[in-house]
C-alpha positions as CSV (number, residue, x, y, z in Angstrom):
1,M,154.3,119.2,157.2
2,G,154.2,123.0,156.5
3,N,153.9,124.3,152.8
4,E,157.4,125.7,152.9
5,M,158.7,122.2,153.4
6,I,157.1,120.5,150.3
7,P,159.3,120.9,147.4
8,D,157.7,122.9,144.4
9,I,158.4,120.1,142.1
10,V,156.1,117.8,144.1
11,V,153.4,120.3,144.2
12,G,153.7,120.7,140.4
13,R,152.9,117.1,140.1
14,L,149.8,117.2,142.0
15,P,147.5,118.8,139.4
16,L,148.7,116.1,137.0
17,Y,147.4,113.3,139.6
18,L,144.3,115.1,140.0
19,R,143.7,115.5,136.1
20,T,144.3,111.9,135.6
21,L,142.2,110.9,138.7
22,Q,139.3,112.8,137.3
23,L,139.6,111.3,133.9
24,M,139.6,107.9,135.6
25,S,136.2,108.7,137.6
26,A,134.8,109.8,134.3
27,E,135.5,106.6,132.8
28,G,133.5,105.1,135.7
29,R,136.4,103.8,137.7
30,Q,136.6,103.4,141.3
31,V,140.0,102.3,142.3
32,T,143.4,102.9,141.0
33,S,147.1,102.2,141.9
34,S,150.3,104.1,141.9
35,Q,151.4,101.7,139.3
36,E,148.6,102.5,136.9
37,L,148.8,106.3,137.8
38,G,152.6,106.1,137.0
39,E,151.9,104.3,133.6
40,R,149.4,107.0,132.5
41,L,151.8,109.9,133.5
42,G,155.2,108.6,132.7
43,I,156.1,108.7,136.3
44,S,157.4,105.9,138.6
45,A,155.0,104.4,140.9
46,A,157.5,104.8,143.8
47,Q,157.6,108.5,142.9
48,I,154.0,108.9,143.1
49,R,153.9,107.2,146.6
50,K,156.5,109.3,147.8
51,D,154.8,112.5,146.8
52,L,151.5,111.6,148.2
53,S,153.2,110.5,151.4
54,Q,154.3,114.1,152.1
55,F,150.8,114.9,152.7
56,G,149.4,111.7,154.4
57,E,148.4,108.3,153.9
58,F,145.8,107.9,151.2
59,G,145.7,104.4,150.1
60,K,146.3,100.8,151.3
61,Q,149.0,98.3,150.1
62,G,147.1,95.8,148.1
63,T,143.9,97.8,147.7
64,G,145.3,100.9,146.1
65,Y,143.6,104.3,146.0
66,H,140.0,105.2,145.9
67,I,139.8,107.5,142.9
68,D,137.1,110.0,144.1
69,Y,138.6,110.2,147.8
70,L,142.1,110.7,146.7
71,A,140.9,113.4,144.0
72,N,139.1,115.2,146.8
73,Q,142.1,115.0,149.1
74,I,144.3,116.4,146.3
75,K,141.7,119.2,145.7
76,K,142.0,120.1,149.3
77,I,145.7,120.1,149.4
78,L,145.7,122.5,146.5
79,H,142.8,124.7,147.9
80,L,140.6,123.8,145.1
81,N,137.8,122.8,147.4
82,K,136.6,126.3,146.9
83,S,136.5,128.6,143.4
84,W,139.1,131.3,143.1
85,D,138.3,134.4,141.4
86,V,140.8,135.4,138.7
87,V,141.6,138.8,137.0
88,V,142.7,138.8,133.5
89,V,145.1,141.9,132.6
90,G,145.5,142.3,128.7
91,A,142.3,142.1,126.4
92,G,144.7,141.4,123.5
93,D,144.7,138.1,121.4
94,V,145.9,135.8,124.5
95,G,143.7,137.7,127.0
96,H,140.7,137.4,124.9
97,A,141.2,133.8,124.6
98,L,141.5,133.4,128.5
99,S,138.3,135.4,129.1
100,R,136.4,133.2,126.9
101,Y,138.0,129.8,128.0
102,Q,135.4,127.5,129.5
103,G,137.9,125.1,131.1
104,F,138.4,127.3,134.1
105,S,135.4,127.3,135.8
106,N,135.0,123.5,136.6
107,R,138.6,123.4,137.8
108,G,138.5,125.9,140.6
109,F,138.9,129.0,139.0
110,T,136.5,131.8,137.6
111,V,137.6,134.9,135.5
112,S,135.8,137.7,137.0
113,M,137.6,140.7,135.7
114,V,139.3,142.0,132.5
115,F,141.7,145.2,132.2
116,D,143.6,146.8,129.5
117,N,145.1,150.3,129.0
118,D,143.8,150.7,125.3
119,P,141.2,153.3,125.0
120,A,139.8,151.3,121.9
121,K,139.2,148.2,124.1
122,I,137.9,149.9,127.3
123,G,134.3,149.6,127.9
124,Q,134.1,146.8,124.9
125,K,132.9,143.5,125.7
126,V,135.3,140.6,125.8
127,G,134.2,136.8,126.9
128,G,131.3,138.2,128.6
129,F,133.0,141.0,130.2
130,I,133.3,144.6,130.0
131,V,137.0,145.4,129.8
132,E,138.0,147.9,132.5
133,S,140.8,150.5,132.5
134,I,144.0,149.4,134.0
135,A,143.9,152.7,136.1
136,E,141.0,151.2,137.9
137,L,142.9,147.8,138.7
138,P,144.3,148.5,142.1
139,E,141.0,149.7,143.5
140,L,138.7,147.2,142.0
141,V,141.0,144.2,142.7
142,E,141.7,145.1,146.1
143,K,138.0,145.7,146.8
144,A,137.2,142.3,145.4
145,Q,140.0,140.7,147.3
146,I,141.1,138.8,144.2
147,K,144.4,136.8,144.9
148,V,144.9,135.3,141.3
149,A,145.9,137.0,138.1
150,M,146.5,136.1,134.4
151,L,148.9,138.5,132.9
152,A,148.7,138.9,129.1
153,V,150.5,142.2,128.4
154,P,153.5,142.9,126.4
155,A,156.9,142.4,128.1
156,A,157.7,146.1,128.3
157,Q,154.6,146.7,130.6
158,A,154.6,143.4,132.5
159,Q,156.6,144.4,135.5
160,Q,154.9,147.7,136.1
161,V,151.4,145.9,135.8
162,T,152.7,143.1,138.3
163,D,153.8,145.8,140.9
164,M,150.2,147.1,140.5
165,L,148.8,143.5,141.2
166,V,151.0,142.7,144.0
167,K,150.0,146.2,145.7
168,A,146.5,145.2,145.2
169,G,146.8,141.9,147.1
170,V,147.4,139.5,144.3
171,K,149.5,136.6,145.6
172,A,149.6,134.2,142.3
173,I,150.3,135.3,138.9
174,L,150.2,133.4,135.7
175,N,152.4,135.4,133.3
176,Y,152.1,135.1,129.6
177,A,154.5,137.9,128.8
178,P,158.2,136.7,127.7
179,I,159.9,138.4,130.7
180,N,160.9,137.2,134.4
181,L,159.2,139.1,136.9
182,L,160.5,140.4,140.2
183,V,157.9,139.8,143.0
184,P,158.0,139.6,146.8
185,Q,158.8,136.2,148.4
186,D,155.2,135.5,149.3
187,V,153.9,135.8,145.8
188,K,153.9,132.9,143.5
189,V,154.6,133.4,139.6
190,Q,154.2,130.6,137.0
191,Y,155.5,131.4,133.5
192,I,153.8,130.3,129.9
193,D,155.9,131.1,127.2
194,P,155.2,128.9,124.1
195,V,158.3,129.8,122.4
196,L,160.6,128.5,125.4
197,H,158.8,125.2,125.0
198,L,159.2,125.0,121.2
199,Q,162.9,126.1,121.5
200,R,163.3,123.2,124.1
201,M,161.6,120.8,121.8
202,S,163.6,122.0,118.9
203,Y,166.8,120.7,120.3
204,Y,165.8,117.1,119.8
205,L,164.9,117.7,116.1
206,E,167.1,116.8,113.2
């Protein structure tokens, strides 16, 4: 089944399955079931089986799933059987934290460049990286063939920087700016806005 045929909501659950399987493997487990996965994730076993069946047959009725095998298959589906270089744009508080975060490298992503437009930050060291001028972004990103970016710039600058990233060949953007971005159809954007999540949860507060 082609990528365009798989609902994005299904793709979005695969990293949850992968993370849970990796935790089980770290616990010394070898086999699990859709029922157990569902109980850990708050997702029905039927939904898990349906999701996985869209990519193939990975388990057997009565014996369940071999944890390491299923984890490796999901990594292949998500193209995480290789490491993706990532560029961070914005060397403020969020960008600084992203460039120093140690949890990317063992999960398929490696921060390789950091950019900013503030003369006071350009040339400074952030998370082991020398901050490059955003004016150099198009050439450096295209030359390195980087496909993934994390955007941590003010909302007013986000679209302009996004246009630069897209022109340089970036196909996936994790956006921390509180604004919706306009991108071509072949570019994927995910949004991280803590305020939106807080506002969603505040609905349930009394």
